[in-house]
Backbone as JSON, one array per atom type, in Angstrom:
{
  "sequence": "MECKKAIRLINRFLDDDLETEELQDFIEHIESCEGCNEELTIAFLVKEGVARLENGNVFDLNKELDQTMSRASHSLKVREGMQWLYYVIIGLIVLGVAFIVLILIFL",
  "N": [[70.27, 94.06, -51.74], [69.11, 93.61, -54.91], [69.33, 94.92, -57.97], [67.13, 94.64, -59.72], [64.44, 93.89, -57.54], [64.69, 96.3, -56.42], [64.23, 97.94, -58.32], [61.32, 97.11, -58.55], [60.21, 97.61, -56.3], [59.61, 100.02, -56.41], [57.24, 101.99, -57.41], [55.96, 100.81, -54.82], [57.24, 102.44, -53.25], [56.46, 104.66, -53.68], [54.28, 104.67, -53.18], [53.85, 105.3, -50.97], [54.06, 102.34, -49.65], [55.82, 100.17, -48.7], [57.15, 97.96, -46.58], [58.56, 97.68, -43.29], [61.49, 96.28, -43.26], [61.85, 96.17, -46.19], [61.97, 98.69, -46.92], [63.67, 99.96, -45.66], [65.88, 98.16, -46.9], [65.92, 99.33, -49.44], [66.01, 101.96, -49.19], [69.13, 102.43, -48.46], [70.3, 100.82, -50.84], [69.27, 102.54, -52.78], [70.24, 104.75, -52.63], [73.03, 103.93, -53.07], [73.48, 102.67, -55.48], [73.59, 104.01, -58.81], [72.33, 103.76, -60.84], [69.62, 103.09, -60.58], [68.61, 104.75, -58.68], [68.65, 106.7, -60.39], [65.85, 105.73, -62.22], [64.49, 105.46, -60.13], [64.33, 108.15, -60.18], [63.07, 108.8, -62.53], [60.25, 107.21, -62.29], [59.49, 108.86, -60.62], [59.15, 111.44, -61.53], [57.26, 110.8, -63.65], [55.22, 110.49, -61.87], [54.61, 112.45, -60.22], [55.64, 114.23, -61.89], [54.25, 114.69, -64.07], [51.62, 115.1, -63.18], [51.63, 117.68, -61.66], [52.27, 118.91, -63.55], [50.37, 118.94, -65.44], [48.24, 120.35, -64.2], [49.38, 123.14, -64.14], [51.59, 124.09, -62.39], [55.08, 124.69, -61.07], [57.42, 123.05, -60.52], [60.32, 121.95, -58.32], [62.0, 119.12, -59.0], [64.0, 117.34, -58.23], [64.45, 118.58, -55.47], [62.13, 117.64, -54.56], [62.36, 115.34, -54.58], [64.77, 114.1, -53.13], [63.05, 115.42, -50.3], [61.37, 113.6, -50.3], [62.84, 111.63, -49.95], [63.84, 111.85, -48.35], [61.61, 112.13, -46.34], [60.68, 108.92, -45.8], [63.33, 108.12, -44.96], [62.99, 109.81, -41.98], [61.0, 108.25, -41.8], [61.09, 105.71, -41.7], [63.58, 105.28, -39.4], [61.63, 106.43, -37.33], [59.2, 104.03, -37.58], [61.3, 101.93, -36.96], [61.94, 102.54, -34.21], [59.25, 102.35, -32.85], [59.29, 99.4, -32.83], [61.53, 98.75, -31.68], [60.67, 99.94, -29.31], [58.48, 98.11, -28.77], [59.21, 95.54, -28.44], [60.38, 96.58, -25.94], [58.11, 96.63, -24.59], [57.21, 93.97, -24.54], [58.96, 92.45, -22.82], [58.92, 93.32, -20.53], [56.74, 92.45, -19.91], [56.78, 89.84, -19.79], [58.94, 89.52, -17.81], [57.57, 90.54, -15.77], [55.84, 88.87, -15.72], [56.7, 86.63, -15.24], [58.08, 87.3, -12.23], [55.42, 87.22, -11.16], [54.8, 84.68, -10.73], [56.78, 83.18, -9.85], [56.12, 84.45, -7.6], [54.16, 83.7, -6.63], [54.57, 80.52, -6.2], [56.77, 81.0, -3.93], [54.43, 81.15, -2.08]],
  "CA": [[69.29, 93.85, -52.28], [69.38, 93.36, -56.2], [68.94, 96.27, -58.92], [65.96, 93.86, -60.38], [64.05, 94.03, -56.73], [64.31, 97.92, -56.02], [63.05, 98.6, -59.5], [60.09, 96.39, -58.33], [59.63, 98.45, -55.74], [59.71, 101.48, -56.69], [55.9, 102.35, -57.44], [55.49, 100.86, -53.91], [57.84, 103.56, -52.59], [56.61, 106.39, -54.1], [53.15, 105.17, -52.99], [54.47, 104.34, -48.88], [53.76, 100.97, -48.85], [56.27, 99.56, -48.2], [57.47, 97.1, -45.07], [59.59, 98.41, -42.33], [62.27, 95.75, -43.6], [61.65, 96.39, -47.27], [61.93, 100.15, -47.22], [65.13, 100.08, -45.4], [67.1, 98.3, -47.98], [65.21, 99.79, -50.61], [66.22, 103.3, -49.42], [70.06, 101.54, -48.88], [70.14, 100.75, -52.4], [68.97, 103.38, -53.55], [71.5, 105.93, -51.95], [74.34, 103.71, -53.31], [73.33, 102.49, -56.68], [73.48, 105.68, -59.48], [71.06, 103.36, -62.08], [68.31, 102.39, -59.69], [68.24, 106.04, -58.05], [68.27, 107.12, -61.65], [65.2, 104.74, -61.99], [63.27, 106.32, -59.33], [63.86, 109.87, -60.39], [62.35, 109.07, -63.6], [59.3, 107.01, -62.1], [58.91, 109.87, -59.81], [59.0, 112.72, -63.1], [56.17, 110.6, -64.03], [54.55, 110.51, -61.69], [54.94, 113.66, -59.86], [55.94, 115.37, -62.7], [53.45, 114.99, -65.22], [50.88, 115.55, -62.63], [51.76, 118.94, -61.72], [52.07, 120.3, -64.82], [48.7, 119.79, -66.6], [47.28, 121.6, -63.02], [50.08, 124.68, -64.59], [52.42, 124.2, -61.2], [56.22, 124.91, -61.25], [58.13, 122.07, -59.26], [61.64, 121.37, -58.27], [62.07, 118.08, -58.95], [65.54, 117.12, -57.15], [63.9, 119.02, -54.31], [61.17, 116.84, -54.08], [62.52, 113.98, -54.81], [65.04, 114.75, -51.49], [61.84, 115.45, -49.54], [60.39, 112.2, -50.07], [63.91, 110.38, -49.5], [63.66, 112.06, -46.33], [60.13, 111.53, -45.26], [61.09, 108.02, -46.3], [64.5, 107.98, -43.92], [62.71, 109.6, -40.86], [59.56, 107.25, -41.45], [61.6, 104.62, -41.07], [63.66, 105.52, -37.73], [60.09, 105.76, -36.42], [59.05, 102.45, -37.4], [62.51, 100.64, -35.79], [62.12, 102.87, -32.86], [58.7, 101.52, -32.66], [59.1, 98.37, -32.95], [62.1, 98.4, -30.41], [59.66, 100.13, -27.8], [57.48, 96.86, -28.52], [60.3, 94.16, -27.98], [60.73, 96.8, -24.16], [56.99, 96.48, -23.48], [56.79, 92.34, -24.44], [60.6, 91.82, -22.56], [58.54, 94.17, -18.8], [55.35, 92.03, -19.75], [57.16, 88.74, -19.2], [59.51, 89.97, -17.03], [56.61, 91.12, -15.19], [54.96, 87.42, -15.28], [58.15, 85.15, -14.28], [57.4, 87.56, -10.94], [54.13, 87.14, -10.64], [54.48, 82.75, -10.71], [57.61, 82.73, -8.6], [55.61, 85.19, -5.88], [52.46, 82.73, -6.81], [55.44, 79.75, -6.24], [57.08, 81.32, -2.64], [53.38, 81.81, -1.26]],
  "C": [[69.67, 94.22, -53.83], [68.51, 94.63, -56.7], [67.1, 95.7, -58.92], [64.59, 94.53, -59.11], [63.73, 95.84, -56.4], [62.94, 99.07, -57.03], [61.72, 97.91, -59.03], [59.3, 97.4, -57.85], [59.63, 99.51, -55.59], [58.68, 102.53, -56.93], [55.55, 102.2, -55.83], [56.0, 101.85, -53.1], [57.28, 104.86, -52.64], [55.33, 106.3, -53.39], [53.03, 105.13, -51.28], [53.68, 103.42, -48.78], [54.3, 99.64, -49.06], [56.92, 98.97, -46.38], [58.86, 97.43, -44.72], [61.34, 98.09, -42.87], [63.14, 96.39, -44.85], [61.85, 98.02, -47.63], [63.5, 100.62, -46.59], [66.39, 99.5, -46.55], [67.11, 98.97, -49.01], [66.27, 101.31, -49.96], [68.15, 103.14, -49.0], [70.62, 101.86, -50.21], [70.47, 101.58, -53.13], [69.88, 104.28, -53.81], [72.66, 105.17, -52.27], [74.69, 103.09, -55.12], [72.71, 103.33, -57.61], [72.4, 105.29, -60.51], [69.83, 103.1, -61.15], [67.82, 104.08, -59.12], [67.94, 107.26, -59.57], [66.71, 106.6, -62.19], [63.79, 105.62, -61.51], [63.12, 107.77, -59.23], [62.9, 109.59, -61.58], [60.68, 108.57, -63.04], [58.75, 108.63, -61.02], [58.8, 111.37, -60.26], [57.17, 111.93, -63.2], [55.24, 110.41, -63.05], [53.78, 111.46, -60.47], [54.44, 114.43, -60.46], [54.46, 115.69, -63.35], [51.86, 115.59, -64.69], [50.15, 117.07, -62.37], [51.86, 120.34, -62.8], [50.77, 119.94, -66.07], [48.4, 120.5, -65.04], [48.45, 122.57, -63.36], [51.08, 124.56, -63.38], [53.79, 123.93, -61.31], [56.58, 123.98, -60.4], [59.46, 121.97, -59.71], [61.87, 119.53, -58.77], [62.82, 117.16, -57.99], [64.89, 117.12, -55.4], [62.58, 118.65, -53.69], [61.11, 116.02, -54.26], [62.87, 113.24, -53.31], [64.26, 114.75, -50.55], [61.83, 114.44, -49.15], [61.57, 110.72, -49.71], [63.81, 110.64, -48.11], [62.65, 111.63, -45.19], [60.63, 110.2, -45.13], [62.23, 107.2, -44.85], [63.79, 107.94, -42.51], [61.04, 108.48, -40.81], [60.14, 105.57, -41.18], [62.43, 104.39, -39.9], [62.16, 105.38, -36.62], [59.56, 104.51, -36.1], [60.34, 101.3, -36.67], [62.35, 101.38, -34.27], [60.33, 102.48, -32.23], [58.48, 100.19, -32.89], [60.0, 97.66, -31.87], [61.2, 98.57, -29.31], [59.05, 98.53, -27.84], [58.44, 95.57, -27.9], [60.38, 94.56, -25.91], [59.81, 96.13, -23.38], [57.03, 95.28, -23.53], [58.22, 91.79, -23.17], [59.77, 92.33, -20.57], [57.25, 93.24, -18.8], [56.0, 90.21, -18.99], [57.86, 88.09, -18.38], [58.41, 89.8, -15.16], [55.39, 89.83, -14.64], [55.29, 86.33, -14.26], [58.1, 85.78, -12.9], [56.77, 87.15, -10.0], [54.4, 85.21, -10.1], [56.27, 83.05, -9.96], [56.77, 83.34, -7.12], [54.96, 84.44, -5.61], [53.63, 80.96, -6.01], [55.71, 79.29, -4.84], [55.23, 81.17, -1.47], [52.97, 80.58, -0.43]]
}
């Protein structure tokens, strides 16, 4: 993923609004690109930090952002697992239909 695209996706990432493939590419890029990681940190500070400071809440930006990235990685794994399960179910349905067709042909 190019930096321009990653930067455009930051707000959607913070809103948890990325599709599975976008999320995977985004996480991989953010983890490997120091500049985009800094952009994410700034956007996170603006979005989450300002609201919390207005309420008088103290927070640890690095810890909060690490937790957000961790939740996104976990969400990605769950999504990928669900996608794999979907393919298995579709495969089983196709095999079942093929088996029924074969039985009907030989009856």
